[in-house]
N, C-alpha and C positions, 0 to 999 in steps of 0.2 A: 620472497619479495621483500620482507623486512624481518628484523630480529626483535625479540621481545624487549631487550633493553632500550631499543630506540622507538618502540611503538606503544600505543595506548588505545583505549576505546572509551566512548561515551554511549550510554543508552538513552535514547530519546523516546518518550511516549507521546504519540500524537493522538489527540482526541478531538473530534469535530465540535465538541462543546467549548474548546479553547483555541480555536484557530481564527485566522483572518481569511475572508473570502475574496476571491477575485471577481469583482462585479456583483452579480446577483447572488445574494445569500441563500436563495432557495436551491441553488445548484451545488453539487459536490465538486467544486473547483476552488481549492483553498491552498493556503501556504502557512508555514511556520518559520519565523525568523529565530535562529539560534541566539541565545543570550551572548555567546562569544563565538566568533568564527573559529573553525578548526582548520589547522594548516596541514597540507599534504595528506588529504584523505585518500586512501587507497582501496578500501573495501567497505561495502554495506552488507549487513546481514539482517534479514527479517527474522525476528524472534517470534512474532505473533501478529496476526491481523484478523480483525473481526468486524462485522457489521450487524446491526439489529434492524429488523423491519417489521411492520405490522403483519401479523399472521394472516390477515385478510388478503394481503397481496400475494400470499403463497397459494391460496385456494382459488384465485382468479387466473384461469388459464390464459387469458389475454395479456396478463402481466408477467406471469412466471410459468416456466415449464421445468420439469425435473432436469437437473444437471445443467441449467443455465449458469453462466458465469458472470461475476462482477469483476471487471478488469480494473486494475490499479495502475495508473500511470504516475510514476514518481520521477520528477525532474527529467522527463523524456528519456530515461535510461531504457535501453532496449535489451531486456534480459530474456523475454519469452516472445515467441511469435506464433501466430495462428492465422487461420483463414476463416472469415465469417461471410455470411450472405453469398452473393454471386462471385465467389473467388476473390473477395477483397482481403488483402493481407493487412494485418495490424500487428503492432509490437507494443509491449507493455512491460511493466516491472513485475507484476504478480497478479494473481486472480484468486477469487474465492468461489468455489462451486456451491451452488444451491442444491442440496440433496433433500428432496421432499420426504424421503424415507426416514430421515433422522428426526423429523418433527414429531413432537409429542403434544397431545392435547392436554393442556393444563388449564383447569378452570380458573378464571380470573386473570389469566396472563394473556395479554393482547399482542405481545411481541415475540419474535423468534430470533435467535442469534446464530449466525453461521460464522465459522472461523477456520483459519489454518494455523496449526502449530507445526513447526518445521523440524525435520530430522537434523542431524549435526551439520551437514554441509549443503543441504537443499536450498536454503535461502540466501546463499552467498552470491555477491556480485562484486567482481573486482573492477575498479575504475582504471581505464587505460586511455589517456594518461591520468596520472594522479591529479586530483583537484587541489590546487594550491591554496585556495580560500573557500571553504565550504561554510556558508552562513545561512542558507535558506533551503527549505524543502517544499517543493510544489507538488501537490497531489490532485489528480482528477480521477473520479470514479466513473467508469463507463459501462454501459449496458451491452447486451449482445448485438446491438445495432451500431456500436461504437459512438454513441451519443452520451453526453454527460447526464448522469443520474440526478434526478430532482428529489427533494426532501419528502415529497408525498409517496415515494417508493421506499427509501431507506431513512430510518430515523437517526442513526448514529454510526460512526466509523471510528475504530481505535486501532492503532498500530504501535508495536514496540519494535524499534529499529536500533541496531547496534552499529555505530560508526567507528571504524578503525582509522587511525591516523598516525603519522610519524611525529615523534616528539622533537627529533633533531634531524637536520638535513644529513642524510646518510652520505651524500656525495662529498661532504667536507672531510670525511675520514679516509 
């Protein structure tokens, strides 16, 4: 798609303690404006994403069941698809599975962190067409019912995202 001498990348760390919220700041519906727009973005790669939540939410079966997912919608990019509920199809960019078997009881710790760390090509998403001006990242965190998650369920979300872009217009050569 591109050659190394014409491309570069930036790593962006998104932390909900440093984002701007769309409307209600109690909902995980937020965005990050890049300090400088990136031109001709052709690939996004998730390096890491995680969330922390009160451990009490994991022991309440009305809130969480083993292997529930938190769905991550990033700029409405359609990287993964699934069916929820009564055959309702949804698309999203990534998800983090809640594995209750990985939870350890640590005295004095009131939060649990769930995360994805990706294999070499697992988190890649190629943009087609290439985005000429990439300057904003919009993220919504959705629950198993495809509704936006509130801060009484999750405390914090962090994502490390690698954005690949062309330094020069390849078509000029």
